C-alpha positions as CSV (number, residue, x, y, z in Angstrom):
1,X,29.8,-87.4,-15.1
2,X,31.7,-89.9,-17.2
3,X,33.7,-91.4,-14.4
4,X,35.4,-94.1,-16.5
5,X,36.9,-91.4,-18.7
6,X,38.0,-89.4,-15.7
7,X,39.6,-92.5,-14.1
8,X,41.4,-93.3,-17.4
9,X,42.6,-89.7,-17.7
10,X,43.8,-89.8,-14.1
11,X,45.6,-93.0,-14.7
12,X,47.3,-91.7,-17.9
13,X,48.3,-88.5,-16.2
14,X,49.8,-90.5,-13.2
15,X,51.5,-93.0,-15.4
16,X,53.2,-90.1,-17.3
17,X,55.1,-89.4,-14.1
18,X,55.4,-93.1,-13.0
19,X,55.6,-95.5,-16.0
20,X,55.8,-98.4,-13.6
21,X,52.7,-97.4,-11.6
22,X,50.8,-100.6,-12.3
23,X,53.8,-102.7,-11.2
24,X,54.0,-101.0,-7.8
25,X,50.2,-101.3,-7.2
26,X,50.3,-105.0,-8.2
27,X,53.2,-105.5,-5.8
28,X,51.2,-103.9,-3.1
29,X,48.2,-106.2,-3.7
30,X,50.5,-109.2,-3.8
31,X,51.4,-108.5,-0.2
32,X,47.8,-107.8,0.9
33,X,46.6,-111.1,-0.6
34,X,49.4,-113.0,1.1
35,X,48.6,-111.5,4.5
36,X,44.8,-111.2,4.4
37,X,43.6,-113.7,1.8
38,X,40.8,-113.1,-0.7
39,X,38.5,-110.9,1.3
40,X,40.6,-108.2,3.1
41,X,39.1,-105.1,4.6
42,X,41.3,-102.3,3.3
43,X,41.8,-98.6,4.1
44,X,42.8,-96.8,0.9
45,X,44.6,-94.0,2.7
46,X,44.9,-90.7,0.8
47,X,43.2,-92.7,-1.9
48,X,42.2,-89.9,-4.3
49,X,39.9,-91.2,-7.0
50,X,40.2,-94.7,-5.6
51,X,42.9,-96.1,-7.9
52,X,44.1,-98.7,-5.4
53,X,40.5,-99.7,-4.6
54,X,39.6,-100.2,-8.2
55,X,42.5,-102.6,-8.7
56,X,41.8,-104.3,-5.3
57,X,38.2,-105.1,-6.3
58,X,39.2,-106.2,-9.8
59,X,41.7,-108.7,-8.3
60,X,39.8,-109.6,-5.1
61,X,36.1,-109.2,-5.6
62,X,35.2,-110.2,-2.1
63,X,37.3,-107.4,-0.6
64,X,35.9,-104.2,1.0
65,X,37.5,-100.8,1.1
66,X,37.3,-97.4,2.7
67,X,38.7,-94.6,0.4
68,X,39.8,-91.7,2.5
69,X,41.2,-88.4,1.2
70,X,41.0,-84.7,1.9
71,X,40.5,-83.5,-1.7
72,X,36.8,-82.9,-2.5
73,X,37.3,-83.2,-6.2
74,X,39.1,-86.5,-6.2
75,X,36.5,-87.8,-3.7
76,X,33.6,-86.7,-5.9
77,X,35.1,-88.8,-8.7
78,X,35.6,-91.7,-6.3
79,X,32.1,-91.4,-5.0
80,X,30.6,-91.4,-8.5
81,X,32.8,-94.3,-9.6
82,X,31.7,-96.5,-6.7
83,X,28.1,-95.4,-6.5
84,X,25.9,-98.4,-5.6
85,X,28.8,-100.6,-4.7
86,X,28.3,-101.6,-1.0
87,X,31.9,-102.9,-0.8
88,X,33.2,-99.3,-0.9
89,X,32.8,-96.4,1.6
90,X,34.2,-92.9,0.6
91,X,35.3,-90.7,3.5
92,X,36.7,-87.2,3.7
93,X,39.3,-86.5,6.3
94,X,42.5,-84.5,6.8
95,X,45.5,-86.6,7.7
96,X,47.3,-83.5,9.0
97,X,44.8,-83.5,11.9
98,X,45.5,-86.2,14.5
99,X,41.8,-86.6,15.0
100,X,41.3,-87.9,11.5
101,X,40.5,-91.5,12.6
102,X,37.1,-90.3,14.0
103,X,35.8,-90.1,10.4
104,X,36.2,-93.9,10.1
105,X,33.8,-96.7,11.0
106,X,34.9,-98.6,14.1
107,X,36.1,-102.0,12.8
108,X,39.8,-102.6,12.3
109,X,41.4,-103.1,8.9
110,X,43.4,-106.1,7.5
111,X,45.5,-103.6,5.5
112,X,46.2,-99.9,5.1
113,X,47.5,-99.0,1.7
114,X,48.7,-95.7,0.3
115,X,50.6,-94.7,-2.8
116,X,52.3,-91.5,-3.9
117,X,50.6,-89.4,-1.3
118,X,52.3,-89.2,2.1
119,X,55.1,-87.1,0.7
120,X,52.6,-84.3,0.9
121,X,52.9,-84.3,4.7
122,X,56.0,-83.1,6.6
123,X,58.1,-86.0,8.0
124,X,57.1,-85.6,11.7
125,X,53.5,-85.9,10.7
126,X,54.2,-89.1,8.6
127,X,56.0,-90.6,11.6
128,X,53.0,-89.8,13.9
129,X,50.6,-91.1,11.3
130,X,52.4,-94.5,11.3
131,X,51.8,-94.7,15.0
132,X,48.1,-93.7,14.6
133,X,47.6,-96.4,12.0
134,X,48.5,-99.2,14.4
135,X,45.3,-98.6,16.3
136,X,43.3,-99.1,13.1
137,X,45.0,-102.3,12.0
138,X,44.1,-105.8,13.3
139,X,46.9,-107.7,15.0
140,X,49.0,-109.1,12.1
141,X,47.6,-106.5,9.7
142,X,49.7,-104.9,7.0
143,X,50.7,-101.3,6.3
144,X,52.0,-100.6,2.8
145,X,53.3,-97.2,1.6
146,X,54.6,-96.8,-2.0
147,X,56.1,-93.4,-2.7
148,X,59.1,-91.4,-3.7
149,X,61.8,-92.9,-1.5
150,X,65.4,-92.6,-2.8
151,X,68.0,-95.0,-1.7
152,X,70.1,-93.3,1.1
153,X,73.3,-95.1,-0.1
154,X,73.1,-93.6,-3.6
155,X,72.6,-89.9,-3.2
156,X,74.5,-88.7,-6.4
157,X,73.1,-91.5,-8.5
158,X,69.6,-90.9,-7.2
159,X,69.8,-87.3,-8.4
160,X,70.9,-88.3,-11.8
161,X,68.2,-90.9,-12.0
162,X,65.6,-88.3,-11.0
163,X,66.7,-86.0,-13.8
164,X,66.7,-88.8,-16.4
165,X,63.3,-89.9,-15.2
166,X,61.9,-86.4,-15.6
167,X,63.1,-86.3,-19.2
168,X,61.7,-89.7,-19.9
169,X,58.3,-88.7,-18.5
170,X,58.2,-85.6,-20.6
171,X,58.8,-87.7,-23.7
172,X,56.1,-90.2,-22.6
173,X,53.5,-87.4,-22.2
174,X,54.3,-86.2,-25.7
175,X,54.0,-89.7,-27.1
176,X,50.8,-90.6,-25.4
177,X,49.0,-87.3,-25.3
178,X,48.7,-87.5,-21.5
179,X,48.2,-84.2,-19.7
180,X,50.5,-83.1,-16.9
181,X,49.2,-82.4,-13.4
182,X,48.3,-78.8,-14.0
183,X,46.7,-79.7,-17.4
184,X,44.6,-82.4,-15.8
185,X,43.2,-80.0,-13.2
186,X,42.6,-77.3,-15.8
187,X,40.5,-79.8,-17.8
188,X,38.3,-80.5,-14.8
189,X,37.2,-76.9,-14.7
190,X,35.2,-77.5,-17.9
191,X,33.0,-80.0,-16.1
192,X,29.9,-78.4,-14.5
193,X,29.4,-81.6,-12.3
194,X,32.6,-80.8,-10.4
195,X,32.0,-77.0,-10.0
196,X,31.0,-77.2,-6.4
197,X,33.8,-79.6,-5.4
198,X,36.3,-77.4,-7.3
199,X,35.1,-74.3,-5.4
200,X,35.5,-76.2,-2.1
201,X,39.0,-77.2,-3.1
202,X,39.9,-73.6,-4.1
203,X,38.6,-72.3,-0.8
204,X,40.7,-74.8,1.1
205,X,43.9,-74.1,-0.7
206,X,46.7,-73.9,0.1
207,X,46.3,-75.9,3.3
208,X,44.4,-78.9,1.8
209,X,46.2,-79.1,-1.5
210,X,49.7,-77.7,-1.0
211,X,52.8,-79.9,-1.0
212,X,54.4,-79.2,2.4
213,X,56.4,-82.4,2.8
214,X,59.5,-83.9,1.4
215,X,60.9,-87.1,-0.1
216,X,62.4,-89.0,2.7
217,X,64.6,-92.0,2.0
218,X,63.3,-95.6,2.3
219,X,65.6,-96.1,5.3
220,X,63.9,-93.1,7.0
221,X,60.5,-94.7,6.5
222,X,61.6,-98.1,7.7
223,X,63.1,-96.6,10.8
224,X,59.9,-94.6,11.5
225,X,57.9,-97.8,11.1
226,X,60.1,-99.7,13.5
227,X,60.0,-96.8,16.0
228,X,56.2,-96.9,15.8
229,X,56.2,-100.5,16.9
230,X,55.6,-102.5,13.7
231,X,57.4,-105.8,13.1
232,X,58.8,-107.2,9.8
233,X,59.4,-103.7,8.5
234,X,61.2,-103.5,5.2
235,X,61.5,-102.7,1.5
236,X,59.3,-104.8,-0.7
237,X,59.7,-103.2,-4.1
238,X,61.9,-100.5,-5.7
239,X,62.2,-98.9,-9.1
240,X,64.6,-96.0,-9.3
241,X,63.8,-93.5,-6.7
242,X,60.4,-95.0,-5.9
243,X,59.8,-97.7,-3.4
244,X,57.2,-99.7,-1.5
245,X,57.8,-100.2,2.3
246,X,55.7,-102.6,4.2
247,X,55.2,-103.3,7.9
248,X,53.2,-105.8,10.0
249,X,51.2,-104.8,13.1
250,X,52.3,-107.0,16.1
251,X,50.2,-110.0,16.8
252,X,50.1,-109.5,20.5
253,X,48.2,-106.2,20.2
């Protein structure tokens, strides 16, 4: 399996929906480095192919990471990408199940990072997940979630921005030759190395792969984080209808 080509095609497909994807991931790592230094222990939550982890290790080679996801195909790509790298552990778990932390090793994390993933879960489950993550973070540890989070004060403008962004992304795919989401998955079906993982994914659908959530506002996420008991919760980065919210686990835990 040519994992580098698969990772590049994944990145290109994702960037065709989020042209500022690298900026948001860089902003996320800025916060991690400021909180945990040069050797953080990170949980790459709903990490897919390990996009965050790849950038984390390129920037902070002494870091370690656990890539956790439910999708067997994306995890197969991650596993192959990090084969032989003892800094990375790849774990399969379902965040919709409150027992998901049992799949993790026992030590706490300096940071939990997730990007463009939790909107697949319904809002009550996201709020519960924020509470569950506190037990996995060390005191003073960081939670960062970058996702579709419109500004609650700009509902009409947010709708217009979303329509403009969709048109811009369509033009970008035409210009770069990037496949869309469906096209990317269709191309994977030509790879015999992923046949078993694709069969597992197909059998799990729609539960494991269906979008059942919604795009809550950044204010909703900040309130949910405060209600879960985090401190210094707030908005760290925004571009259009996408945002990065961060929160610190209390030191007295």
